[in-house]
C-alpha positions as protocol buffer text, in pm:
chain_id: "A"
residue {
  index: 1
  type: MET
  ca { x: 7237 y: 9287 z: 6308 }
}
residue {
  index: 2
  type: ARG
  ca { x: 6961 y: 9281 z: 6564 }
}
residue {
  index: 3
  type: SER
  ca { x: 7098 y: 8965 z: 6728 }
}
residue {
  index: 4
  type: ILE
  ca { x: 7445 y: 9123 z: 6759 }
}
residue {
  index: 5
  type: SER
  ca { x: 7296 y: 9435 z: 6919 }
}
residue {
  index: 6
  type: GLN
  ca { x: 7097 y: 9221 z: 7161 }
}
residue {
  index: 7
  type: GLY
  ca { x: 7407 y: 9017 z: 7245 }
}
residue {
  index: 8
  type: LEU
  ca { x: 7608 y: 9332 z: 7305 }
}
residue {
  index: 9
  type: ALA
  ca { x: 7342 y: 9474 z: 7533 }
}
residue {
  index: 10
  type: ALA
  ca { x: 7315 y: 9142 z: 7719 }
}
residue {
  index: 11
  type: ALA
  ca { x: 7689 y: 9120 z: 7772 }
}
residue {
  index: 12
  type: ALA
  ca { x: 7702 y: 9476 z: 7899 }
}
residue {
  index: 13
  type: TRP
  ca { x: 7410 y: 9406 z: 8133 }
}
residue {
  index: 14
  type: VAL
  ca { x: 7575 y: 9092 z: 8271 }
}
residue {
  index: 15
  type: LEU
  ca { x: 7901 y: 9275 z: 8333 }
}
residue {
  index: 16
  type: THR
  ca { x: 7713 y: 9554 z: 8508 }
}
residue {
  index: 17
  type: CYS
  ca { x: 7530 y: 9305 z: 8728 }
}
residue {
  index: 18
  type: LEU
  ca { x: 7857 y: 9132 z: 8811 }
}
residue {
  index: 19
  type: GLY
  ca { x: 7992 y: 9461 z: 8938 }
}
residue {
  index: 20
  type: ALA
  ca { x: 8281 y: 9463 z: 8691 }
}
residue {
  index: 21
  type: SER
  ca { x: 8478 y: 9774 z: 8763 }
}
residue {
  index: 22
  type: ALA
  ca { x: 8833 y: 9833 z: 8662 }
}
residue {
  index: 23
  type: GLN
  ca { x: 9020 y: 9976 z: 8954 }
}
residue {
  index: 24
  type: GLU
  ca { x: 9292 y: 10218 z: 8857 }
}
residue {
  index: 25
  type: ALA
  ca { x: 9511 y: 9938 z: 8722 }
}
residue {
  index: 26
  type: ARG
  ca { x: 9743 y: 10019 z: 8434 }
}
residue {
  index: 27
  type: LEU
  ca { x: 9624 y: 9843 z: 8119 }
}
residue {
  index: 28
  type: ASP
  ca { x: 9891 y: 9687 z: 7901 }
}
residue {
  index: 29
  type: PRO
  ca { x: 9854 y: 9749 z: 7527 }
}
residue {
  index: 30
  type: TRP
  ca { x: 9744 y: 9442 z: 7336 }
}
residue {
  index: 31
  type: PRO
  ca { x: 9965 y: 9366 z: 7030 }
}
residue {
  index: 32
  type: ALA
  ca { x: 9714 y: 9481 z: 6767 }
}
residue {
  index: 33
  type: GLU
  ca { x: 9913 y: 9334 z: 6477 }
}
residue {
  index: 34
  type: ARG
  ca { x: 9767 y: 8994 z: 6571 }
}
residue {
  index: 35
  type: ALA
  ca { x: 9418 y: 9107 z: 6467 }
}
residue {
  index: 36
  type: ALA
  ca { x: 9490 y: 9016 z: 6104 }
}
residue {
  index: 37
  type: ASP
  ca { x: 9732 y: 8728 z: 6172 }
}
residue {
  index: 38
  type: LEU
  ca { x: 9561 y: 8402 z: 6068 }
}
residue {
  index: 39
  type: GLU
  ca { x: 9802 y: 8190 z: 6272 }
}
residue {
  index: 40
  type: ALA
  ca { x: 9729 y: 8396 z: 6583 }
}
residue {
  index: 41
  type: LEU
  ca { x: 9353 y: 8379 z: 6523 }
}
residue {
  index: 42
  type: GLN
  ca { x: 9367 y: 8001 z: 6480 }
}
residue {
  index: 43
  type: SER
  ca { x: 9576 y: 7968 z: 6796 }
}
residue {
  index: 44
  type: GLY
  ca { x: 9325 y: 8188 z: 6979 }
}
residue {
  index: 45
  type: ALA
  ca { x: 9034 y: 7977 z: 6856 }
}
residue {
  index: 46
  type: ARG
  ca { x: 9208 y: 7664 z: 6987 }
}
residue {
  index: 47
  type: THR
  ca { x: 9268 y: 7829 z: 7325 }
}
residue {
  index: 48
  type: PHE
  ca { x: 8907 y: 7949 z: 7336 }
}
residue {
  index: 49
  type: ALA
  ca { x: 8773 y: 7599 z: 7268 }
}
residue {
  index: 50
  type: ASN
  ca { x: 9006 y: 7435 z: 7523 }
}
residue {
  index: 51
  type: TYR
  ca { x: 8997 y: 7687 z: 7806 }
}
residue {
  index: 52
  type: CYS
  ca { x: 8690 y: 7911 z: 7774 }
}
residue {
  index: 53
  type: LEU
  ca { x: 8407 y: 7700 z: 7633 }
}
residue {
  index: 54
  type: ASN
  ca { x: 8397 y: 7489 z: 7948 }
}
residue {
  index: 55
  type: CYS
  ca { x: 8211 y: 7771 z: 8124 }
}
residue {
  index: 56
  type: HIS
  ca { x: 8150 y: 8053 z: 7874 }
}
residue {
  index: 57
  type: SER
  ca { x: 7933 y: 8025 z: 7566 }
}
residue {
  index: 58
  type: ALA
  ca { x: 7949 y: 8220 z: 7240 }
}
residue {
  index: 59
  type: SER
  ca { x: 7586 y: 8189 z: 7138 }
}
residue {
  index: 60
  type: LEU
  ca { x: 7609 y: 8438 z: 6847 }
}
residue {
  index: 61
  type: MET
  ca { x: 7893 y: 8249 z: 6674 }
}
residue {
  index: 62
  type: ARG
  ca { x: 7859 y: 7935 z: 6464 }
}
residue {
  index: 63
  type: TRP
  ca { x: 8144 y: 7690 z: 6427 }
}
residue {
  index: 64
  type: ASN
  ca { x: 8143 y: 7711 z: 6049 }
}
residue {
  index: 65
  type: ARG
  ca { x: 8214 y: 8085 z: 6067 }
}
residue {
  index: 66
  type: LEU
  ca { x: 8570 y: 7978 z: 6146 }
}
residue {
  index: 67
  type: HIS
  ca { x: 8605 y: 7919 z: 5773 }
}
residue {
  index: 68
  type: ASP
  ca { x: 8685 y: 8291 z: 5766 }
}
residue {
  index: 69
  type: ILE
  ca { x: 9010 y: 8225 z: 5952 }
}
residue {
  index: 70
  type: ALA
  ca { x: 9110 y: 7944 z: 5715 }
}
residue {
  index: 71
  type: LEU
  ca { x: 8981 y: 7646 z: 5914 }
}
residue {
  index: 72
  type: ASP
  ca { x: 8784 y: 7378 z: 5729 }
}
residue {
  index: 73
  type: ASP
  ca { x: 8511 y: 7154 z: 5868 }
}
residue {
  index: 74
  type: LYS
  ca { x: 8752 y: 6863 z: 5924 }
}
residue {
  index: 75
  type: GLN
  ca { x: 8991 y: 7078 z: 6130 }
}
residue {
  index: 76
  type: ILE
  ca { x: 8705 y: 7227 z: 6330 }
}
residue {
  index: 77
  type: LYS
  ca { x: 8557 y: 6887 z: 6415 }
}
residue {
  index: 78
  type: ALA
  ca { x: 8892 y: 6726 z: 6497 }
}
residue {
  index: 79
  type: ASN
  ca { x: 9051 y: 7005 z: 6702 }
}
residue {
  index: 80
  type: LEU
  ca { x: 8779 y: 7232 z: 6840 }
}
residue {
  index: 81
  type: ILE
  ca { x: 8449 y: 7047 z: 6888 }
}
residue {
  index: 82
  type: PHE
  ca { x: 8471 y: 6799 z: 7176 }
}
residue {
  index: 83
  type: GLY
  ca { x: 8104 y: 6705 z: 7203 }
}
residue {
  index: 84
  type: ASP
  ca { x: 7839 y: 6600 z: 6955 }
}
residue {
  index: 85
  type: GLN
  ca { x: 7783 y: 6947 z: 6808 }
}
residue {
  index: 86
  type: ARG
  ca { x: 7776 y: 7002 z: 6433 }
}
residue {
  index: 87
  type: VAL
  ca { x: 7975 y: 7270 z: 6255 }
}
residue {
  index: 88
  type: THR
  ca { x: 7650 y: 7452 z: 6181 }
}
residue {
  index: 89
  type: ASP
  ca { x: 7566 y: 7481 z: 6553 }
}
residue {
  index: 90
  type: THR
  ca { x: 7638 y: 7781 z: 6771 }
}
residue {
  index: 91
  type: MET
  ca { x: 7909 y: 7766 z: 7036 }
}
residue {
  index: 92
  type: THR
  ca { x: 7712 y: 7671 z: 7346 }
}
residue {
  index: 93
  type: VAL
  ca { x: 7801 y: 7496 z: 7671 }
}
residue {
  index: 94
  type: ALA
  ca { x: 7623 y: 7226 z: 7866 }
}
residue {
  index: 95
  type: MET
  ca { x: 7653 y: 7413 z: 8196 }
}
residue {
  index: 96
  type: ASN
  ca { x: 7317 y: 7527 z: 8333 }
}
residue {
  index: 97
  type: PRO
  ca { x: 7324 y: 7900 z: 8425 }
}
residue {
  index: 98
  type: HIS
  ca { x: 7143 y: 7824 z: 8753 }
}
residue {
  index: 99
  type: ASP
  ca { x: 7405 y: 7566 z: 8849 }
}
residue {
  index: 100
  type: ALA
  ca { x: 7683 y: 7803 z: 8746 }
}
residue {
  index: 101
  type: LYS
  ca { x: 7545 y: 8069 z: 8979 }
}
residue {
  index: 102
  type: LEU
  ca { x: 7539 y: 7820 z: 9266 }
}
residue {
  index: 103
  type: TRP
  ca { x: 7896 y: 7703 z: 9200 }
}
residue {
  index: 104
  type: PHE
  ca { x: 8063 y: 8034 z: 9118 }
}
residue {
  index: 105
  type: GLY
  ca { x: 7827 y: 8288 z: 9273 }
}
residue {
  index: 106
  type: LYS
  ca { x: 7774 y: 8442 z: 8926 }
}
residue {
  index: 107
  type: ALA
  ca { x: 7688 y: 8292 z: 8591 }
}
residue {
  index: 108
  type: PRO
  ca { x: 7979 y: 8327 z: 8345 }
}
residue {
  index: 109
  type: PRO
  ca { x: 7884 y: 8578 z: 8072 }
}
residue {
  index: 110
  type: ASP
  ca { x: 7851 y: 8493 z: 7705 }
}
residue {
  index: 111
  type: LEU
  ca { x: 8168 y: 8595 z: 7519 }
}
residue {
  index: 112
  type: SER
  ca { x: 8029 y: 8651 z: 7169 }
}
residue {
  index: 113
  type: VAL
  ca { x: 8080 y: 9029 z: 7183 }
}
residue {
  index: 114
  type: ILE
  ca { x: 8280 y: 9064 z: 7503 }
}
residue {
  index: 115
  type: VAL
  ca { x: 8545 y: 9286 z: 7341 }
}
residue {
  index: 116
  type: ARG
  ca { x: 8284 y: 9534 z: 7220 }
}
residue {
  index: 117
  type: ALA
  ca { x: 8107 y: 9520 z: 7555 }
}
residue {
  index: 118
  type: ARG
  ca { x: 8433 y: 9607 z: 7728 }
}
residue {
  index: 119
  type: ASN
  ca { x: 8517 y: 9907 z: 7507 }
}
residue {
  index: 120
  type: ALA
  ca { x: 8510 y: 10234 z: 7700 }
}
residue {
  index: 121
  type: VAL
  ca { x: 8615 y: 10594 z: 7659 }
}
residue {
  index: 122
  type: GLU
  ca { x: 8914 y: 10530 z: 7885 }
}
residue {
  index: 123
  type: HIS
  ca { x: 9033 y: 10206 z: 7726 }
}
residue {
  index: 124
  type: SER
  ca { x: 8977 y: 9953 z: 7449 }
}
residue {
  index: 125
  type: GLY
  ca { x: 8816 y: 9618 z: 7517 }
}
residue {
  index: 126
  type: THR
  ca { x: 9120 y: 9435 z: 7381 }
}
residue {
  index: 127
  type: ASP
  ca { x: 9359 y: 9610 z: 7625 }
}
residue {
  index: 128
  type: TYR
  ca { x: 9120 y: 9541 z: 7912 }
}
residue {
  index: 129
  type: LEU
  ca { x: 9092 y: 9168 z: 7840 }
}
residue {
  index: 130
  type: TYR
  ca { x: 9463 y: 9132 z: 7763 }
}
residue {
  index: 131
  type: THR
  ca { x: 9551 y: 9280 z: 8103 }
}
residue {
  index: 132
  type: LEU
  ca { x: 9269 y: 9100 z: 8287 }
}
residue {
  index: 133
  type: LEU
  ca { x: 9368 y: 8753 z: 8168 }
}
residue {
  index: 134
  type: ARG
  ca { x: 9732 y: 8817 z: 8264 }
}
residue {
  index: 135
  type: GLY
  ca { x: 9648 y: 8991 z: 8592 }
}
residue {
  index: 136
  type: PHE
  ca { x: 9571 y: 8697 z: 8822 }
}
residue {
  index: 137
  type: TYR
  ca { x: 9760 y: 8630 z: 9144 }
}
residue {
  index: 138
  type: ARG
  ca { x: 9722 y: 8389 z: 9434 }
}
residue {
  index: 139
  type: ASP
  ca { x: 9516 y: 8525 z: 9724 }
}
residue {
  index: 140
  type: ARG
  ca { x: 9416 y: 8293 z: 10007 }
}
residue {
  index: 141
  type: SER
  ca { x: 9155 y: 8538 z: 10135 }
}
residue {
  index: 142
  type: THR
  ca { x: 8922 y: 8481 z: 9836 }
}
residue {
  index: 143
  type: GLN
  ca { x: 8680 y: 8196 z: 9777 }
}
residue {
  index: 144
  type: THR
  ca { x: 8859 y: 8069 z: 9467 }
}
residue {
  index: 145
  type: GLY
  ca { x: 9210 y: 8134 z: 9597 }
}
residue {
  index: 146
  type: TRP
  ca { x: 9270 y: 8383 z: 9316 }
}
residue {
  index: 147
  type: ASN
  ca { x: 9239 y: 8758 z: 9271 }
}
residue {
  index: 148
  type: ASN
  ca { x: 9295 y: 9000 z: 8986 }
}
residue {
  index: 149
  type: VAL
  ca { x: 9455 y: 9344 z: 8959 }
}
residue {
  index: 150
  type: VAL
  ca { x: 9197 y: 9465 z: 8705 }
}
residue {
  index: 151
  type: TYR
  ca { x: 8884 y: 9301 z: 8849 }
}
residue {
  index: 152
  type: PRO
  ca { x: 8920 y: 9272 z: 9228 }
}
residue {
  index: 153
  type: ASN
  ca { x: 8756 y: 8966 z: 9389 }
}
residue {
  index: 154
  type: ILE
  ca { x: 8678 y: 8813 z: 9052 }
}
residue {
  index: 155
  type: SER
  ca { x: 8487 y: 8484 z: 9062 }
}
residue {
  index: 156
  type: MET
  ca { x: 8687 y: 8339 z: 8775 }
}
residue {
  index: 157
  type: PRO
  ca { x: 9007 y: 8146 z: 8859 }
}
residue {
  index: 158
  type: ASN
  ca { x: 9330 y: 8172 z: 8662 }
}
residue {
  index: 159
  type: ILE
  ca { x: 9275 y: 7928 z: 8377 }
}
residue {
  index: 160
  type: PHE
  ca { x: 9642 y: 7945 z: 8272 }
}
residue {
  index: 161
  type: TRP
  ca { x: 9798 y: 7887 z: 8614 }
}
residue {
  index: 162
  type: GLU
  ca { x: 9949 y: 7548 z: 8530 }
}
residue {
  index: 163
  type: ARG
  ca { x: 10125 y: 7679 z: 8220 }
}
residue {
  index: 164
  type: GLN
  ca { x: 10216 y: 8014 z: 8373 }
}
residue {
  index: 165
  type: GLY
  ca { x: 10375 y: 7872 z: 8685 }
}
residue {
  index: 166
  type: PRO
  ca { x: 10389 y: 8030 z: 9032 }
}
residue {
  index: 167
  type: ARG
  ca { x: 10461 y: 8401 z: 9067 }
}
residue {
  index: 168
  type: GLU
  ca { x: 10466 y: 8667 z: 9333 }
}
residue {
  index: 169
  type: ALA
  ca { x: 10259 y: 8985 z: 9314 }
}
residue {
  index: 170
  type: THR
  ca { x: 10317 y: 9329 z: 9461 }
}
residue {
  index: 171
  type: LEU
  ca { x: 10026 y: 9572 z: 9476 }
}
residue {
  index: 172
  type: THR
  ca { x: 10084 y: 9934 z: 9573 }
}
residue {
  index: 173
  type: ARG
  ca { x: 9792 y: 10163 z: 9647 }
}
residue {
  index: 174
  type: ILE
  ca { x: 9817 y: 10527 z: 9751 }
}
residue {
  index: 175
  type: GLU
  ca { x: 9497 y: 10680 z: 9885 }
}
residue {
  index: 176
  type: TYR
  ca { x: 9361 y: 10914 z: 10148 }
}
residue {
  index: 177
  type: GLN
  ca { x: 9256 y: 10740 z: 10468 }
}
residue {
  index: 178
  type: ASP
  ca { x: 9128 y: 10842 z: 10808 }
}
residue {
  index: 179
  type: VAL
  ca { x: 9425 y: 10812 z: 11043 }
}
residue {
  index: 180
  type: PRO
  ca { x: 9354 y: 10827 z: 11418 }
}
residue {
  index: 181
  type: ALA
  ca { x: 9523 y: 11121 z: 11579 }
}
residue {
  index: 182
  type: ALA
  ca { x: 9702 y: 11114 z: 11913 }
}
residue {
  index: 183
  type: ALA
  ca { x: 9483 y: 11147 z: 12221 }
}
residue {
  index: 184
  type: ASP
  ca { x: 9584 y: 11508 z: 12276 }
}
residue {
  index: 185
  type: LYS
  ca { x: 9546 y: 11617 z: 11913 }
}
residue {
  index: 186
  type: GLY
  ca { x: 9176 y: 11579 z: 11851 }
}
residue {
  index: 187
  type: PRO
  ca { x: 8982 y: 11353 z: 11610 }
}
residue {
  index: 188
  type: SER
  ca { x: 9112 y: 11146 z: 11321 }
}
residue {
  index: 189
  type: ARG
  ca { x: 9240 y: 11322 z: 11012 }
}
residue {
  index: 190
  type: GLN
  ca { x: 9274 y: 11250 z: 10643 }
}
residue {
  index: 191
  type: ARG
  ca { x: 9627 y: 11147 z: 10549 }
}
residue {
  index: 192
  type: LEU
  ca { x: 9785 y: 11009 z: 10234 }
}
residue {
  index: 193
  type: VAL
  ca { x: 9866 y: 10643 z: 10301 }
}
residue {
  index: 194
  type: GLN
  ca { x: 10065 y: 10401 z: 10086 }
}
residue {
  index: 195
  type: THR
  ca { x: 9964 y: 10037 z: 10125 }
}
residue {
  index: 196
  type: VAL
  ca { x: 10197 y: 9776 z: 9977 }
}
residue {
  index: 197
  type: SER
  ca { x: 10052 y: 9424 z: 9959 }
}
residue {
  index: 198
  type: GLN
  ca { x: 10302 y: 9151 z: 9877 }
}
residue {
  index: 199
  type: PHE
  ca { x: 10155 y: 8812 z: 9784 }
}
residue {
  index: 200
  type: ASP
  ca { x: 10388 y: 8515 z: 9770 }
}
residue {
  index: 201
  type: ALA
  ca { x: 10343 y: 8226 z: 9525 }
}
residue {
  index: 202
  type: ASN
  ca { x: 10103 y: 8054 z: 9770 }
}
residue {
  index: 203
  type: GLY
  ca { x: 9880 y: 8358 z: 9813 }
}
residue {
  index: 204
  type: VAL
  ca { x: 9998 y: 8459 z: 10159 }
}
residue {
  index: 205
  type: ALA
  ca { x: 9994 y: 8838 z: 10188 }
}
residue {
  index: 206
  type: VAL
  ca { x: 10216 y: 9076 z: 10382 }
}
residue {
  index: 207
  type: LEU
  ca { x: 10084 y: 9431 z: 10416 }
}
residue {
  index: 208
  type: ASN
  ca { x: 10291 y: 9739 z: 10485 }
}
residue {
  index: 209
  type: ARG
  ca { x: 10126 y: 10079 z: 10540 }
}
residue {
  index: 210
  type: THR
  ca { x: 10319 y: 10405 z: 10537 }
}
residue {
  index: 211
  type: GLU
  ca { x: 10196 y: 10762 z: 10578 }
}
residue {
  index: 212
  type: LEU
  ca { x: 10322 y: 10995 z: 10306 }
}
residue {
  index: 213
  type: ASP
  ca { x: 10381 y: 11366 z: 10327 }
}
residue {
  index: 214
  type: GLN
  ca { x: 10326 y: 11410 z: 9954 }
}
residue {
  index: 215
  type: GLY
  ca { x: 10224 y: 11214 z: 9649 }
}
residue {
  index: 216
  type: GLU
  ca { x: 9929 y: 11137 z: 9424 }
}
residue {
  index: 217
  type: PRO
  ca { x: 9659 y: 10873 z: 9482 }
}
residue {
  index: 218
  type: GLY
  ca { x: 9692 y: 10578 z: 9248 }
}
residue {
  index: 219
  type: PHE
  ca { x: 9738 y: 10206 z: 9204 }
}
residue {
  index: 220
  type: ALA
  ca { x: 10032 y: 10010 z: 9065 }
}
residue {
  index: 221
  type: TYR
  ca { x: 10122 y: 9642 z: 9047 }
}
residue {
  index: 222
  type: GLY
  ca { x: 10402 y: 9411 z: 8947 }
}
residue {
  index: 223
  type: PHE
  ca { x: 10463 y: 9036 z: 8909 }
}
residue {
  index: 224
  type: ARG
  ca { x: 10773 y: 8825 z: 8961 }
}
residue {
  index: 225
  type: PRO
  ca { x: 10728 y: 8482 z: 8796 }
}
residue {
  index: 226
  type: VAL
  ca { x: 10930 y: 8183 z: 8908 }
}
residue {
  index: 227
  type: ASP
  ca { x: 10965 y: 8079 z: 8543 }
}
residue {
  index: 228
  type: PRO
  ca { x: 10986 y: 8394 z: 8325 }
}
residue {
  index: 229
  type: ALA
  ca { x: 10991 y: 8189 z: 8002 }
}
residue {
  index: 230
  type: ALA
  ca { x: 10666 y: 8012 z: 8090 }
}
residue {
  index: 231
  type: ALA
  ca { x: 10503 y: 8341 z: 8186 }
}
residue {
  index: 232
  type: LYS
  ca { x: 10612 y: 8496 z: 7855 }
}
residue {
  index: 233
  type: ALA
  ca { x: 10464 y: 8201 z: 7664 }
}
residue {
  index: 234
  type: VAL
  ca { x: 10131 y: 8250 z: 7842 }
}
residue {
  index: 235
  type: ASP
  ca { x: 10138 y: 8621 z: 7757 }
}
residue {
  index: 236
  type: SER
  ca { x: 10166 y: 8524 z: 7389 }
}
residue {
  index: 237
  type: GLN
  ca { x: 9885 y: 8271 z: 7422 }
}
residue {
  index: 238
  type: VAL
  ca { x: 9662 y: 8532 z: 7586 }
}
residue {
  index: 239
  type: ALA
  ca { x: 9741 y: 8779 z: 7306 }
}
residue {
  index: 240
  type: ASP
  ca { x: 9623 y: 8519 z: 7052 }
}
residue {
  index: 241
  type: LEU
  ca { x: 9309 y: 8451 z: 7256 }
}
residue {
  index: 242
  type: VAL
  ca { x: 9224 y: 8822 z: 7268 }
}
residue {
  index: 243
  type: ALA
  ca { x: 9284 y: 8839 z: 6891 }
}
residue {
  index: 244
  type: TYR
  ca { x: 9024 y: 8566 z: 6847 }
}
residue {
  index: 245
  type: LEU
  ca { x: 8777 y: 8731 z: 7088 }
}
residue {
  index: 246
  type: ASN
  ca { x: 8825 y: 9056 z: 6899 }
}
residue {
  index: 247
  type: TRP
  ca { x: 8760 y: 8881 z: 6566 }
}
residue {
  index: 248
  type: MET
  ca { x: 8457 y: 8698 z: 6708 }
}
residue {
  index: 249
  type: SER
  ca { x: 8302 y: 9026 z: 6825 }
}
residue {
  index: 250
  type: GLU
  ca { x: 8290 y: 9140 z: 6460 }
}
residue {
  index: 251
  type: PRO
  ca { x: 8402 y: 8873 z: 6211 }
}
residue {
  index: 252
  type: ALA
  ca { x: 8339 y: 9100 z: 5913 }
}
residue {
  index: 253
  type: ALA
  ca { x: 8556 y: 9384 z: 6044 }
}
residue {
  index: 254
  type: GLN
  ca { x: 8853 y: 9315 z: 5815 }
}
residue {
  index: 255
  type: THR
  ca { x: 8624 y: 9282 z: 5511 }
}
residue {
  index: 256
  type: ARG
  ca { x: 8443 y: 9601 z: 5607 }
}
residue {
  index: 257
  type: ARG
  ca { x: 8770 y: 9792 z: 5635 }
}
residue {
  index: 258
  type: ARG
  ca { x: 8897 y: 9651 z: 5304 }
}
residue {
  index: 259
  type: ILE
  ca { x: 8576 y: 9747 z: 5124 }
}
residue {
  index: 260
  type: GLY
  ca { x: 8591 y: 10089 z: 5290 }
}
residue {
  index: 261
  type: VAL
  ca { x: 8939 y: 10154 z: 5151 }
}
residue {
  index: 262
  type: TRP
  ca { x: 8828 y: 10061 z: 4797 }
}
residue {
  index: 263
  type: ALA
  ca { x: 8511 y: 10270 z: 4833 }
}
residue {
  index: 264
  type: ILE
  ca { x: 8710 y: 10577 z: 4938 }
}
residue {
  index: 265
  type: ALA
  ca { x: 8958 y: 10519 z: 4654 }
}
residue {
  index: 266
  type: PHE
  ca { x: 8668 y: 10498 z: 4406 }
}
residue {
  index: 267
  type: LEU
  ca { x: 8518 y: 10821 z: 4537 }
}
residue {
  index: 268
  type: VAL
  ca { x: 8854 y: 10998 z: 4505 }
}
residue {
  index: 269
  type: VAL
  ca { x: 8891 y: 10881 z: 4144 }
}
residue {
  index: 270
  type: PHE
  ca { x: 8527 y: 10965 z: 4069 }
}
residue {
  index: 271
  type: VAL
  ca { x: 8566 y: 11317 z: 4206 }
}
residue {
  index: 272
  type: GLY
  ca { x: 8884 y: 11362 z: 3999 }
}
residue {
  index: 273
  type: VAL
  ca { x: 8714 y: 11242 z: 3680 }
}
residue {
  index: 274
  type: GLY
  ca { x: 8409 y: 11457 z: 3749 }
}
residue {
  index: 275
  type: TRP
  ca { x: 8620 y: 11766 z: 3805 }
}
residue {
  index: 276
  type: TRP
  ca { x: 8808 y: 11699 z: 3478 }
}
residue {
  index: 277
  type: LEU
  ca { x: 8485 y: 11644 z: 3280 }
}
residue {
  index: 278
  type: ASN
  ca { x: 8335 y: 11960 z: 3425 }
}
residue {
  index: 279
  type: SER
  ca { x: 8637 y: 12162 z: 3313 }
}
residue {
  index: 280
  type: VAL
  ca { x: 8621 y: 12010 z: 2963 }
}
residue {
  index: 281
  type: PHE
  ca { x: 8247 y: 12073 z: 2915 }
}
residue {
  index: 282
  type: TRP
  ca { x: 8262 y: 12436 z: 3027 }
}
residue {
  index: 283
  type: ARG
  ca { x: 8598 y: 12525 z: 2872 }
}
residue {
  index: 284
  type: ASP
  ca { x: 8463 y: 12667 z: 2543 }
}
residue {
  index: 285
  type: ILE
  ca { x: 8170 y: 12847 z: 2707 }
}
residue {
  index: 286
  type: ARG
  ca { x: 8400 y: 13038 z: 2933 }
}
């Protein structure tokens, strides 16, 4: 329990240091029914091993804990472990954190409890990650050539770009800005300005700013994929990955909930039996 708490605190600290801040992007709801779907969890574990473990570790999770999602040692070794690790080892990576900081500017955080670290009053960690991993778009102005609607100027590239295919992005932000006034009308003034940024499939942006007489500040976005079917398939793959990350953050969650239901049922029956016995014992005295 102590190691999980330490991991959670470490993940939160790393995210704080990285400056992770969700701009006012709309978060898409993650399909929560996949949380208990063994096929989705196994698919997510495969995606995690193939796409995430190259840079991110999961130092609080051992490979043999995947027995809980119906994977045996032979399947784990054949399909998920690509190095010389044993199934009793934790999910670590060979990348040195110092080298990672030099290459990416920031060391990739450990993902053991990333869902719990990303829970907030305003949103759930699963919705955040589901939207984040599907929110990449090409942007030539960044170092990696990618940007993200949830985490602006993210250091991480789009790991699913080959499967997702090219797509255009439209970002619309409405905010108050200082607009220079005419020479005969005094200093600059605060006006409501709508900025529409359109990024083509190659990351070239076209900006259009318009002053508004009325409206509310906010941020909205939209994507237009070249291959909608491929983009939809990636959305499903990301949903499975988030299901696995959610399970990995607390592998015993389903067991805990199941035990909780039986415990509450027992208490209800016990209270009923106790009330009946009490009425029987005191019936003649009354």
